Structures are given as structure tokens and as C-alpha cells.
N, C-alpha and C positions, 0 to 999 in steps of 0.2 A: 528552149534549152538554156539552162543557166550555167555560166562559165565564171569560175574564179581564176583570175590571173594574178600571178605572184612574181614580184621582182625580189629575189632573195638577198639577204644581207644579214650580218650579225648585229650591226648598229641600227639599221633601218630595213624594215621589210615593207615594201610597197604592195598594196593589194587593191584589186578592183573587181567588181562583180557586174557582169553584163547579162542581158537576156538576148539570145539570138532569136529573132523573129523571121518570118518568111522573107520580108523585104528589107529589113534593117536590123540594127542592134540598138538596144536601149540600155542606158546606164541605170543600174540599181543603187550602187554605193561604191565608195572608194576611200582610201586613207593610207596611213603609214604608221606602223608600229615602230617605236623607237625604244632601244634598250641602252642602258648606261654603260659607258666604258669603265666605270668604277666597279661594276659587278664582275664576278668571275664568269668565264665563258660558259660553264655548265649552267649557271643561274640564268644567263641570257638565253641559252638554248631551251631551257624549261619554259621561260616566258613565251618564246616563239611557238613552242609546241602547244601551250595552253591557248594562246591567241588564235592560232590556226584551227585548233579543235573547235573553239567557240564559233569562228566564222563558218566552218563547215556545218556545224549543227544548226546554226541560225538560218543559213541560206540554202542548205541542201543542194549544192551545185551538182550538175550532171557530169561536169568535167573540171579538172584543175590543170591549168597551163602554167608552167614554171620556166623561167628563163634559164638557159644553159649558162654555165660560167665561162667567162673569157678573161684570162689574165695573162699578161706577158711579162710582168716585171716583179711584182711584190708577192713572194711566196707565202709570207705570213698572212697577208690579207686573203689570198686565195684559199688557204687552209680554213680559216675561220668562216669565210663565206660558204665554202664547201660543206662545212659542218652544219651551218644553218640550213642550207639547201637540203642536206640529207635528212634533217629533222622534219622539214616541210614535206618532203616526199614520203617519209615514213608515216607521218601523221595522216596524210590523205590515203595512203595505202591501207592503213589499219581500219579506215572507215569504208574501204572498198570503193573508193571513188576513182574513176579512170584518170590517169595522169598522162600529160603530154608535155614534152620539152621542146623549146625552140631556141635557136641561137639568135644573137642580136642581128646577124645578117638576115636570117629568115624573117624576123619581125620587121626590119626595115624594108625588105623586099615586098612583104605582104601589104604593108600600109602605104608605101610610096612608089613601089615598082622599081626602086633603086636601092641596092644593097649597101651603098655608102652614104645614105642620107644622113644629114646632121640631126642631132637631138631635137633642135627646134622644129625641124620639118616633121619629125615623128609626132611631137606634141601637138603641132597644128593639125595634123591629120586625125589624131585622137579627138580633138575638139570638134572638128568638122564632121567626122563619121558618127559621133554620138550626139551631134546637134547641141553642143554646149555653148554657153555665152563666153566662157573663158577657159584657158588651158588649166586642167586639174593641177593642183599643188598639194604636196611637194612633188618634185620630179619623179621620185620613186613610185608614187601613186599613178602618175601619167604613164610611166614605163609599164606598170602592172596592167593598166587598161590596154596598152598597146599589145601586150602579150595575149591578153584575153581576146582582143580583136583578131590577132593573128590566128589564134585557134579557131575562132568563128569562121574566118574565111577558109581555112584549111578544111574544116568540117563540111562547110557548104560545098566546096569544090569536090571533095572526096565522096560526098553522098550523091553527087550528080553523075559520077562515073558509072 
């Protein structure tokens, strides 16, 4: 099973692709799309749509896992990130790819067993679980891989019920 994990954002969209195998997960690719704050929001959203479309067509994932939004203070940021997340969800839905959403708490719990784990602990688990020599950079890409791993674990657990 191929899983595309996405950490949504308007300025940076982290993405990671893993293969769920019987005994483990293998890294296929990861990275981060950056859009310029000098561009209008709708131009940035078009770039996100085009990029996600390209990733979906290139990799043909069986599932897309996207992080749920969590903002407590900055409403302006929450709105623009929400718009980017909406574009990502729509892009996957248009290609009929199953979508799954996970909160940061669910991701932390799945990777470390502790819902209040620090970012560094999550990144270390991504490195360990995927057998990497170093933590993926930038942070947005590591977060996207964590989301993909969270879905892999959820899928494995649910398919064993």
C-alpha cells in the first residue's frame, strides 16, 4: 500500500510517500513545496493544487493522509492554512483517492505512544521507523512522513480487527 502524507500549509506543504509492507514501512520520497508570500493567495493555492496533482499522478497512492488543523491564536494563519488544506483535500477527492485526517495528538500517540511528545521525539521516531541515517529535512517533510506513518499504523490495526 502506498501512502502520501501531507502537512498542509500556504507557505510550505510538506509531503512524504511511504510503502506499507507486511513487516515494515519503506520510504519512497519526501520533500516540501514552498510558495512565495509575494504571490496572491489564489496563485499560491493554484500552485499547491498543481503540485499535489502531479504527486498523485506520479505516485498513484492508495491513500492520502492529511494533518488536521490546530490553531489557538492566529485566525489569519488558520484561514490561509485551511484554504490550502481544502485545496489538498479537493485535489485528492477529484482523483478518487481515499482521504484520511489525523490530529497532531493522534500522530504523536501513534508514533511515540505519548500524545504530548515533542517535535524532536516525533522526528526521531520517523528516522527510526523508516531506517534513515538522519532526520528528514525540512521539518514539514518529517511531519508529513509522520502523518503517513500514523495512517499506516491505523490501517494495519484496523485491518487486523
